[in-house]
TIDREN-707251 format. One line per 10 residues: number of its first residue (from 0); their letters; for each residue x, y, z of N, C-alpha, C, CB. Coordinates in steps of 0.05 Angstrom, whole numbers, plus 5000, padded with zeros to 4 digits. Each point is the difference from the previous one (the first is absolute). Glycine has a CB too. Layout:
REM TIDREN-707251
NUM = A = X/Y/Z/X/Y/Z/X/Y/Z/X/Y/Z; ...
REM end
This chain:
REM TIDREN-707251
0 = MKILTIIQSI = 5068/1531/4930/5004/5020/5021/5028/4998/5012/4951/4998/5010; 5057/4978/4995/5027/4996/5011/5021/5011/4981/4984/4960/5025; 5012/5034/4949/5019/5010/4980/5001/5030/5000/4993/4959/4973; 4983/5054/5028/4999/5030/5000/5013/5011/5025/4957/4998/4974; 5039/4989/5048/5013/5009/5025/5030/4998/4999/4959/4986/5025; 5050/4993/4963/5030/4996/4997/5011/5021/4982/4995/4951/5007; 4991/5055/4971/5009/5020/4981/5001/5028/5013/4981/4974/4962; 4999/5032/5053/4999/5026/5015/5024/5002/5019/4949/5002/4996; 5056/4976/5018/5022/5000/5020/5027/5005/4987/4973/4969/5029; 5030/5017/4948/5025/5003/4985/5003/5029/4990/4998/4951/4985
10 = TIFIFVTSCS = 4981/5061/5006/5000/5028/4990/5008/5019/5022/4964/4988/4966; 5023/5008/5057/5006/5017/5024/5029/4997/5008/4953/4997/5015; 5057/4978/4985/5028/4994/5008/5019/5014/4981/4986/4956/5019; 5009/5043/4955/5017/5013/4980/5000/5030/5004/4991/4963/4967; 4986/5048/5038/4998/5029/5004/5015/5010/5024/4956/4999/4978; 5040/4986/5045/5014/5008/5024/5030/4997/4997/4961/4985/5027; 5047/4993/4961/5029/4995/4995/5012/5022/4983/4993/4951/5004; 4992/5057/4976/5009/5021/4982/5004/5026/5014/4976/4978/4963; 5005/5029/5054/5002/5025/5015/5023/5000/5020/4951/5005/4996; 5052/4972/5018/5022/4999/5020/5027/5001/4986/4970/4973/5030
20 = NSEPETSKDE = 5032/5016/4947/5026/5001/4985/5006/5028/4990/4994/4953/4987; 4986/5063/5008/5005/5027/4989/5009/5019/5021/4966/4991/4965; 5026/5005/5060/5007/5019/5022/5030/5001/5005/4955/4991/5020; 5059/4987/4982/5029/5001/5004/5014/5014/4977/4998/4959/5026; 4992/5038/4950/5013/5013/4977/4997/5030/5003/4990/4961/4971; 4987/5049/5038/4997/5029/5004/5018/5009/5022/4952/4997/4985; 5051/4988/5037/5017/5008/5023/5029/5001/4990/4969/4979/5033; 5039/5001/4950/5027/5001/4990/5006/5024/4984/5000/4951/5000; 4979/5056/4983/5004/5025/4984/5003/5024/5017/4973/4979/4964; 5010/5023/5057/5002/5023/5018/5027/5000/5014/4950/5000/5006
30 = EITKKPEISE = 5059/4977/5002/5025/4997/5015/5023/5009/4982/4981/4963/5028; 5018/5028/4947/5022/5007/4981/5000/5030/4996/4996/4955/4977; 4980/5057/5021/4998/5029/4996/5011/5015/5024/4960/4993/4971; 5035/4997/5053/5009/5014/5024/5030/4997/5005/4955/4992/5019; 5057/4986/4974/5028/4995/5006/5019/5021/4989/4989/4953/5000; 5008/5056/4975/5017/5020/4989/4999/5026/5016/4995/4980/4956; 4980/5027/5054/4996/5024/5016/5016/4998/5025/4955/5007/4981; 5044/4971/5033/5015/4996/5025/5030/5000/4994/4962/4974/5020; 5045/5012/4960/5028/4998/4992/5012/5027/4993/4992/4954/4984; 4993/5063/5002/5009/5026/4991/5003/5018/5024/4978/4995/4956
40 = EIGNNKETEP = 5003/5003/5063/5002/5017/5024/5024/4993/5016/4950/5003/5001; 5056/4972/5003/5023/4991/5014/5025/5009/4985/4976/4961/5019; 5023/5036/4955/5023/5008/4984/5006/5029/5003/4989/4964/4968; 4990/5053/5033/5004/5029/5003/5013/5006/5026/4961/5008/4971; 5030/4978/5050/5011/5005/5027/5030/4993/5000/4956/4991/5021; 5051/4987/4967/5028/4991/4999/5016/5020/4983/4986/4952/5006; 5002/5058/4973/5014/5018/4983/5004/5027/5013/4981/4976/4960; 5000/5033/5055/5001/5026/5014/5021/5000/5021/4952/5007/4991; 5050/4971/5025/5019/4999/5022/5029/5003/4991/4968/4971/5024; 5041/5015/4956/5028/5005/4991/5005/5028/4990/5002/4952/4988
50 = KDSANEDKEL = 4977/5060/4999/5003/5028/4991/5005/5019/5023/4971/4990/4960; 5013/5006/5062/5004/5018/5023/5027/4996/5012/4951/4998/5009; 5058/4976/4993/5026/4995/5011/5022/5012/4982/4982/4958/5021; 5014/5040/4953/5020/5011/4982/5002/5030/5003/4991/4962/4968; 4985/5051/5035/5000/5029/5003/5014/5008/5025/4958/5003/4974; 5037/4982/5048/5013/5006/5025/5030/4997/4998/4959/4985/5024; 5049/4994/4962/5029/4996/4996/5013/5022/4985/4992/4951/5001; 4993/5060/4979/5011/5021/4983/5002/5026/5016/4981/4978/4959; 5000/5026/5060/4999/5025/5015/5021/5001/5022/4952/5003/4990; 5056/4974/5020/5019/5000/5022/5026/5014/4994/4980/4958/5013
60 = PVDVVKNHSQ = 5033/5037/4964/5025/5014/4994/4997/5030/4999/5014/4960/4975; 4962/5050/5016/4996/5029/4999/5000/5011/5028/4973/4995/4958; 5013/4991/5061/5000/5009/5027/5028/5000/5012/4953/4983/5005; 5062/4997/4988/5027/4998/5011/5017/5023/4990/4996/4950/5001; 5001/5057/4973/5014/5022/4989/4993/5026/5014/5002/4977/4955; 4972/5027/5050/4991/5024/5013/5012/5002/5028/4957/4999/4974; 5044/4978/5040/5011/5000/5027/5030/5007/4999/4966/4967/5015; 5048/5022/4965/5029/5006/4998/5004/5029/4993/5009/4953/4987; 4974/5059/4997/5004/5027/4991/4995/5020/5023/4986/4987/4954; 4999/5004/5066/4994/5017/5023/5023/4999/5021/4951/4993/4992
70 = IEEKPMYVIN = 5067/4988/5005/5022/4997/5019/5022/5020/4993/4988/4951/5008; 5019/5066/5011/5021/5020/4994/5027/4986/4999/4973/5036/5023; 5045/4977/4961/5027/4989/4999/5013/5003/5027/5003/5012/4951; 5016/4969/5054/5014/5001/5025/5017/5026/5001/5001/4949/5003; 4997/5067/5018/5015/5025/5001/5030/4995/4998/4964/5021/5027; 5050/4997/4959/5029/4998/4997/5015/5022/5014/4993/4976/4957; 4992/5047/5049/5013/5024/5010/4984/5012/5023/5020/5008/4955; 4993/5008/5061/4987/5016/5021/5010/5029/4998/4996/4959/5030; 4989/5059/4982/5008/5028/5002/5012/5004/5028/4965/5016/4967; 5059/4993/5034/5013/5006/5026/4990/5027/5010/5042/4973/4987
80 = STNWKVEPID = 4943/5026/5035/4987/5025/5010/5019/5019/5013/4959/4973/5007; 5066/5020/4995/5019/5019/5012/5014/5017/4979/5007/4968/5037; 4996/5021/4938/5013/5016/4979/4984/4999/4974/5044/4990/5021; 4933/4996/4978/4982/4998/4978/5011/4986/4975/4980/5042/5017; 5041/4943/4988/5011/4984/4978/4985/4974/4996/5045/5020/5009; 4956/4970/4967/4988/4974/4994/5022/4979/5003/4966/5020/4968; 5028/4959/5047/5020/4980/5007/4989/4972/4994/5019/5030/5035; 4999/4951/4957/4991/4973/4994/4994/4985/5026/5027/4999/4958; 4952/4985/5042/4994/4983/5023/5021/4978/5003/4951/5009/4995; 5058/4980/4982/5021/4980/4999/5027/5013/5003/4971/4971/4970
90 = NGNDEKLVLL = 5042/5024/5052/5026/5012/5005/5021/4992/4979/4989/5001/5049; 5006/4978/4937/5019/4991/4980/4997/5014/4974/4999/4956/5022; 4981/5062/4976/4996/5015/4975/5019/5024/5000/4951/4986/4998; 5068/5014/4983/5020/5021/4999/4996/5019/4976/5032/4969/5023; 4943/5031/4966/4994/5018/4978/5000/5029/5010/4972/4964/4977; 5035/5054/5005/4998/5029/5005/4972/5009/4993/5050/5007/4991; 4936/5003/5029/4972/5006/4997/4994/5030/5000/4990/4956/5021; 4989/5052/4964/4989/5027/5003/4969/4997/4997/5042/5023/4981; 4944/4996/5031/4971/5001/4998/4993/5027/4988/4993/4969/5040; 4990/5031/4940/4990/5024/4987/4973/5008/5010/5027/4989/4959
100 = TIDDAPDKYS = 4969/5036/5049/4974/5009/5008/4994/5027/4987/5005/4976/5044; 4969/5028/4950/4992/5025/4986/4976/5012/5015/5016/4982/4955; 4988/5042/5056/4979/5014/5015/4983/5018/4983/5030/4998/5040; 4947/5010/4972/4982/5020/4988/4987/4989/4975/5028/5036/5019; 4966/4939/4980/4987/4987/4977/4969/5002/5004/5040/4969/4993; 4945/5030/4986/5009/5003/4972/4995/5029/4991/4990/4951/4990; 5029/5067/5014/4996/5028/4993/4999/5003/4969/5024/5014/5043; 5000/4987/4944/5000/5004/4971/5016/4980/4985/4995/5047/5010; 5025/4941/5002/5019/4984/4985/5002/4971/5010/5025/5041/4992; 4959/4952/5028/5002/4973/5012/4996/4977/4980/4985/5020/5043
110 = LEMAKTLKNN = 4995/4983/4941/4994/4978/4981/5023/4997/4980/4951/5009/5005; 5060/5013/4985/5023/4998/4982/5024/4988/5014/4983/5040/4975; 5021/4967/5051/5022/4988/5015/4996/4970/5004/5007/5044/5023; 4968/4949/4982/4994/4971/5003/5006/4985/4975/4964/5011/5033; 5030/5000/4944/5005/4987/4975/5030/4998/4994/4957/5017/4983; 5059/5003/5025/5029/4999/4998/5011/4977/5017/5002/5050/4991; 4988/4948/5033/5009/4979/5018/4992/4973/4989/4995/5031/5039; 4981/4967/4951/4990/4975/4988/5017/4991/4977/4954/5011/5015; 5053/5008/4968/5016/4994/4976/5028/4990/5008/4975/5034/4974; 5034/4974/5049/5026/4991/5010/4998/4976/5019/5016/5047/4996
120 = EVKAIFFVNG = 4959/4943/5008/4995/4977/5016/5009/5003/5029/5004/4972/4959; 4991/5052/5052/5007/5006/5028/4975/5011/5014/5049/5008/4988; 4951/4991/5038/4976/5007/5016/5006/5024/5018/4984/4952/4998; 4994/5060/5013/5003/5022/5018/4974/5002/5016/5032/5025/4969; 4968/4991/5052/4975/5006/5015/4992/5028/4992/5013/4971/5039; 4961/5032/4953/4989/5026/4994/4984/5009/5025/4998/4990/4949; 5011/5030/5064/4986/5011/5024/4980/5021/4991/5041/4990/5030; 4934/5005/4977/4978/5016/4990/4991/5021/5019/4985/4961/4974; 5008/5063/5016/4986/5021/5015/4971/4999/4991/5042/5029/5003; 4940/4972/5017/4972/4998/4994/4989/5022/4982/4996/4978/5043
130 = HFIQSAEKKA = 5015/5046/4959/4989/5022/4984/5006/4997/4970/5005/5030/5039; 5012/4950/4954/5006/4995/4972/4981/4978/4988/5048/5013/5009; 4935/4975/5007/4983/4979/4989/4970/5006/5004/5037/4967/5009; 4956/5059/4988/4972/5007/5004/4984/5002/4974/5015/5025/5040; 4998/4971/4938/4985/5000/4974/5000/4972/4988/5013/5049/4992; 4968/4946/4991/4999/4974/4987/5025/4994/4984/4950/5004/4997; 5061/5017/4990/5025/4997/4984/5023/4991/5017/4983/5035/4969; 5021/4978/5054/5022/4993/5018/4997/4973/5013/5007/5049/5008; 4968/4944/4998/4995/4973/5011/5007/4979/4979/4963/5018/5029; 5031/4987/4946/5007/4981/4979/5030/4998/4997/4957/5011/4976
140 = ILKEIYDLGF = 5057/5012/5027/5029/4999/4998/5012/4984/5023/5000/5045/4977; 4990/4959/5047/5010/4984/5022/4995/4970/4996/4992/5040/5031; 4985/4954/4959/4993/4972/4995/5019/4988/4979/4952/5009/5012; 5055/5007/4968/5018/4990/4979/5028/4995/5011/4973/5025/4966; 5036/4993/5051/5026/4997/5013/5000/4974/5016/5007/5050/5002; 4972/4946/5013/4997/4975/5016/5000/4976/4982/4975/5025/5036; 5010/4976/4943/4997/4977/4981/5026/4994/4986/4952/5011/4994; 5066/5009/5004/5026/4995/4988/5018/4984/5019/4995/5043/4974; 4996/4954/5051/5015/4983/5018/5014/5015/5023/5006/4969/4963; 4987/5056/5041/5015/5016/5020/4985/5001/5026/5019/5027/4963
150 = SIGNHTMTHP = 4996/4974/5059/4989/5003/5027/4991/5029/5004/5030/4962/5017; 4947/5041/4997/4989/5026/5006/5002/5006/5030/4969/4996/4960; 5044/5026/5047/5004/5007/5028/4982/5024/5007/5047/4983/4998; 4950/5021/5028/4984/5022/5011/5018/5023/5008/4966/4967/5017; 5027/5057/4972/5016/5024/5006/4982/5023/5010/5033/4986/4964; 4944/5006/5048/4979/5017/5012/4982/5013/4979/5031/5008/5038; 4947/5001/4971/4980/5012/4982/5010/5027/4989/4964/4978/5026; 5046/5040/4991/5006/5027/4991/5029/5009/5004/4953/5010/5010; 5064/4971/4997/5029/5006/5004/5006/5021/5021/5006/4989/4952; 4982/5007/5072/5006/5019/5022/5024/4990/5017/4952/5013/5001
160 = NLNDLTEEEQ = 5058/5004/5016/5019/4991/5020/4984/4989/5023/5035/5035/4987; 4967/4939/5018/4983/4987/5020/5004/5011/5028/5003/4959/4973; 5020/5054/5032/5004/5012/5027/4983/5024/5004/5046/4983/4999; 4942/5027/4980/4983/5024/5003/4970/4992/5003/5033/5026/4972; 4961/4948/5028/4972/4991/5001/4993/4987/5026/5003/4994/4951; 4971/5006/5055/4990/4984/5022/5000/4971/4993/4971/5039/5015; 5026/4944/5005/4999/4971/4994/4977/4993/4982/5021/4991/5045; 4956/5021/4959/4978/4995/4982/5006/5008/4971/4969/5007/5039; 5044/5016/4958/5007/5009/4973/5021/4982/4987/4990/5047/5014; 5028/4943/5002/5020/4981/4990/4986/4975/4991/5036/5019/5030
170 = YNEIIELNHQ = 4946/4971/4986/4985/4976/4993/4986/5003/4973/4993/4990/5049; 4993/5032/4948/4986/5005/4975/5018/5002/4976/4965/5024/5026; 5058/4989/4978/5020/5003/4978/5010/4973/4990/5013/5045/5019; 4990/4937/4999/5012/4974/4993/4979/4979/4993/5037/5010/5031; 4943/4987/4985/4981/4978/4996/4981/5006/4977/5003/4989/5049; 4989/5036/4947/4983/5007/4978/5014/4994/4973/4978/5036/5027; 5047/4969/4972/5015/4994/4975/5002/4970/4996/5026/5042/5005; 4978/4943/5017/5000/4971/4998/4974/4990/4986/5029/4997/5042; 4949/5014/4967/4974/4991/4989/4998/5007/4970/4979/5007/5045; 5030/5017/4948/4998/5009/4972/5018/4983/4982/4988/5047/5016
180 = IEEITGEKPR = 5036/4948/4993/5018/4983/4984/4989/4972/4996/5039/5027/5017; 4950/4962/5005/4989/4973/4998/4976/4999/4981/5016/4991/5047; 4968/5030/4953/4977/5001/4982/5009/5001/4971/4974/5024/5035; 5048/4988/4960/5010/5003/4972/5015/4975/4991/5003/5049/5006; 5015/4941/5011/5017/4978/4992/4991/4972/5010/5037/5033/5001; 4946/4967/5020/4992/4975/5011/5019/4989/5021/4978/4990/4958; 5042/5026/5049/5020/4992/5020/5007/5023/5018/5019/4966/4968; 4984/5027/5058/5008/5021/5019/5029/5005/4997/4965/4986/5032; 5044/5039/4973/5029/5007/4999/5015/4984/5021/4989/5046/4983; 5035/4945/5009/5017/4985/5018/5022/5017/5012/4991/4959/4974
190 = FFRAPFGSNT = 5012/5066/5016/5022/5017/5010/4988/5028/5005/5034/4974/4974; 4978/5039/5046/4992/5028/5007/5025/5017/5002/4959/4984/5024; 5039/5040/4963/5022/5019/5003/4987/5027/5008/5030/4976/4966; 4979/5035/5056/4989/5026/5009/5012/5023/4983/4994/4981/5047; 4991/5039/4946/5011/5023/4987/5023/5012/5016/4955/5010/4979; 5066/4998/5007/5024/5011/5013/5014/4980/5019/4979/5045/4997; 5013/4930/5002/5011/4980/5017/4994/5005/5030/5036/4994/4967; 4943/5021/5038/4994/5009/5027/4977/4984/5012/5015/5046/4987; 4992/4934/5029/4980/4983/5013/4995/5009/5029/5014/4962/4971; 4965/5028/5040/4993/5005/5028/4997/4973/5013/4977/5044/4990
200 = DFSKKLVAEH = 5022/4956/5037/4996/4974/5014/4973/4988/4992/5027/5016/5038; 4953/5002/4958/4974/4990/4992/5000/4988/4972/4979/5035/5030; 5034/4978/4951/5000/4990/4973/5015/4974/4998/4998/5047/4983; 5024/4950/5032/5015/4975/5000/4983/4977/5011/5042/5026/5007; 4943/4979/5014/4982/4979/5011/4978/4994/4981/5011/5016/5046; 4977/5004/4942/4977/4996/4982/5009/4984/4975/4980/5043/5016; 5043/4964/4973/5010/4986/4977/5005/4970/5006/5021/5044/4984; 4991/4951/5039/5005/4973/5008/4974/4984/5004/5043/5015/5022; 4937/4998/4990/4974/4987/5005/4987/4992/4973/4995/5026/5043; 5010/4989/4936/4988/4994/4974/5019/4985/4982/4973/5041/5005
210 = GMVLMNWTYG = 5048/4947/5007/5017/4981/4985/5018/5012/4979/4965/4968/5008; 5041/5058/4994/5017/5013/4980/5028/5003/5011/4961/5025/4981; 5058/4973/5001/5028/5004/5007/5006/5030/4999/5013/4954/4981; 4998/5056/5041/5008/5028/5001/5025/5004/4982/4981/5005/5047; 5019/5016/4937/5021/5004/4981/5010/5029/4999/4981/4962/4973; 5044/5042/5029/5012/5026/4994/5020/4996/4977/4995/5016/5048; 5028/4995/4952/5019/4996/4978/5029/5005/5010/4964/5014/4967; 5055/4978/5016/5028/5005/5006/5010/5025/4986/5007/4951/5007; 4984/5054/4968/5007/5025/4987/4982/5006/4976/5047/4993/5015; 4953/5032/4977/4986/5010/4977/5008/5028/4995/4961/4970/5010
220 = YDWEKDFMNK = 5036/5040/4965/5010/5026/4992/4982/5016/4982/5045/4980/5004; 4933/5008/4986/4986/5014/4979/4983/5024/5008/4999/4957/4978; 5001/5050/5048/4987/5024/5009/5020/5023/5005/4965/4972/5022; 5061/5022/4973/5020/5021/5003/5005/5014/4974/5021/4974/5037; 4982/5052/4964/5001/5016/4975/5023/4991/4982/4982/5038/5026; 5041/4955/4985/5023/4992/4983/4995/4975/4984/5029/5022/5034; 4951/4963/4974/4995/4974/4987/4973/4998/4985/5029/4980/5035; 4961/5044/4958/4974/5000/4986/5004/4999/4970/4981/5026/5038; 5037/4958/4953/5003/4993/4972/5009/4971/4998/5011/5049/4987; 4983/4938/4992/5003/4971/4998/5029/4991/5003/4960/4999/4971
230 = DALADIMVNT = 5059/5015/5016/5027/4991/5001/5013/5003/5027/5004/5012/4953; 4992/5011/5060/5011/5004/5027/4987/4980/5020/5008/5048/4989; 4967/4947/5008/4986/4982/5018/5010/4971/4996/4960/5030/5001; 5041/4962/4974/5009/4972/4995/5029/4996/5010/4970/4999/4960; 5046/5021/5037/5028/4998/5009/5002/4997/5031/5014/5027/4960; 4972/4991/5055/5002/4999/5029/4986/4975/5011/5001/5050/5001; 4978/4941/4987/4986/4976/5011/5017/4975/4998/4957/5021/4987; 5061/4978/4993/5016/4977/4996/5028/5002/5012/4975/4992/4958; 5035/5033/5044/5028/5004/5009/5003/5012/5028/5011/5006/4952; 4967/4999/5062/5002/5010/5027/5013/4979/5018/4959/5028/4993
240 = PLLTNGANLL = 5057/4981/5027/5011/4981/5019/4979/4987/5017/5041/5027/5001; 4935/4983/4998/4978/4988/5016/4989/4975/4987/4989/5045/5016; 5019/4950/4959/4992/4975/4987/5017/4977/5011/4986/5025/4958; 5002/4960/5060/5013/4977/5012/4980/4977/5000/5030/5029/5029; 4979/4948/4977/4983/4976/5000/4975/5004/5017/5041/4971/4992; 4936/5025/4996/4975/5002/5014/4987/5028/4998/5017/4965/5030; 4995/5053/4955/4990/5028/4999/4971/5001/4991/5047/5015/4991; 4938/5002/5023/4972/5004/4995/4997/5028/4986/4986/4971/5040; 5011/5028/4933/5001/5025/4984/4973/5013/4998/5038/4980/4974; 4962/5046/5033/4976/5016/4999/5000/5017/4975/4997/5001/5050
250 = MHDRKWTNDG = 4981/4997/4934/4996/5017/4977/4971/5009/5000/5035/4975/4973; 4958/5045/5010/4974/5011/4999/4989/5001/4972/5011/5027/5040; 4963/4976/4958/4986/5004/4975/5007/5028/4990/4962/4968/5012; 5061/5035/4974/5009/5025/4990/5010/4996/4971/5013/5017/5047; 4987/5004/4938/5008/4998/4971/5029/4991/4998/4967/5035/4988; 5051/4978/5027/5029/4994/4998/5006/4971/5010/5011/5049/5005; 4973/4943/5015/5004/4972/5010/4991/4980/4979/4994/5016/5047; 4983/4990/4941/4990/4983/4978/5020/4999/4977/4953/5012/5013; 5058/5011/4980/5019/5001/4977/5026/4985/5006/4979/5044/4987; 5029/4956/5039/5025/4988/5007/4998/4971/5010/5015/5046/5011
260 = LQKIIEGLQE = 4961/4944/4991/4996/4974/5012/5015/4977/4985/4956/5016/5016; 5044/4985/4957/5013/4979/4985/5030/4999/5006/4966/5006/4964; 5046/5018/5038/5029/5001/5006/5006/4990/5029/5005/5038/4967; 4976/4969/5051/5004/4991/5027/4999/4969/5002/4979/5043/5016; 5002/4945/4971/4998/4971/4999/5025/4988/4989/4950/5003/4995; 5059/5007/4982/5024/4989/4986/5024/5004/5018/4980/5010/4955; 5023/5013/5058/5023/5005/5017/5002/4982/5023/4998/5047/4987; 4979/4947/5026/4999/4981/5022/5008/4972/4991/4964/5028/5022; 5025/4964/4956/5006/4973/4990/5029/4998/4991/4953/4995/4985; 5059/5026/5004/5028/4999/4992/5018/4997/5025/4990/5029/4960
270 = KSYKIVDPKK = 5000/4980/5063/5015/4996/5024/4993/4974/5015/5003/5050/5004; 4983/4933/4982/4993/4973/5009/4980/5000/5024/5045/4986/4984; 4938/5034/5017/4979/5001/5020/4975/4985/4990/5018/5044/5018; 4971/4940/4999/4975/4987/4995/4977/5017/5010/5022/4954/5002; 4959/5053/4981/4977/5017/5008/4979/4981/5012/5010/5036/4965; 4983/4967/5060/4983/4982/5015/4971/5003/4991/5031/5002/5039; 4956/4975/4959/4971/5000/4996/4986/5004/5027/5004/4969/4959; 4981/5053/5045/4988/5005/5026/4981/4978/5009/5003/5048/4990; 4986/4937/4992/4982/4978/5007/5014/4978/5015/4972/5011/4960; 5054/4989/5040/5016/4980/5014/5010/5010/5027/5013/4980/4956
280 = IKTL = 4978/5044/5051/5007/5011/5026/4980/4990/5021/5021/5041/4979; 4989/4950/5044/4983/4990/5021/4983/5022/5012/5034/4965/5010; 4940/5029/4992/4981/5019/5012/4991/4989/5028/4985/5015/4954; 4999/5001/5059/4992/4993/5028/4978/4979/5000/5013/5046/5015
REM end
């Protein structure tokens, strides 16, 4: 009996020992299986964080470029409101200057004139009448002129004499056109020229309130009968005694002006005049 009892005890001891030894092995297997999962998760987090940082670093220069592109160039010129000449802000600038402006755009020839100017790498202001941009075709032409790099000015909706209008009518003539130009180009006009050069106290105040530079001119000839051909017009525009430093030249969307524009540009440059970029004129 004692021997049987001893054998039974030994058997039970071996069984218990066997079971207890197998449990840690199972735990180790489970632990080994779990560790890669934890390790992979941590690894993914570490891998994701540098990617986000890298993306942020790559995006920063783009934002910086955008900010710089939104900063306007430092103005170099101003319009003298007593004689309408363009003058350098830097008194040490002794260049001979002229400003080119084209009224009644975009009637028939403005886009062709813009391309002539572009081919010669010179700039001008195109002063727009609202009644010329009421069709999809004309809106597209105005947008193309703007996209070529030209400044767009306000010349009223219907080209009236402002002195013949009420203040409300003047407001509508000017501000409605501002809205239409901005809808087409994405930019409000920076310059205003009254038809016939005829301003009122109200229009002057209104234009200033809306941040536009009031603009008239020093000379122009293309509405006079004697100069309604390209050669006569090109000659007078370049050889008139009114061509002096800072002259503000008035031209219109007319066939003879379009035909003579190349000669006018060449004549001004031969006389060592620098044609001012309107975007460098100080605004309000």
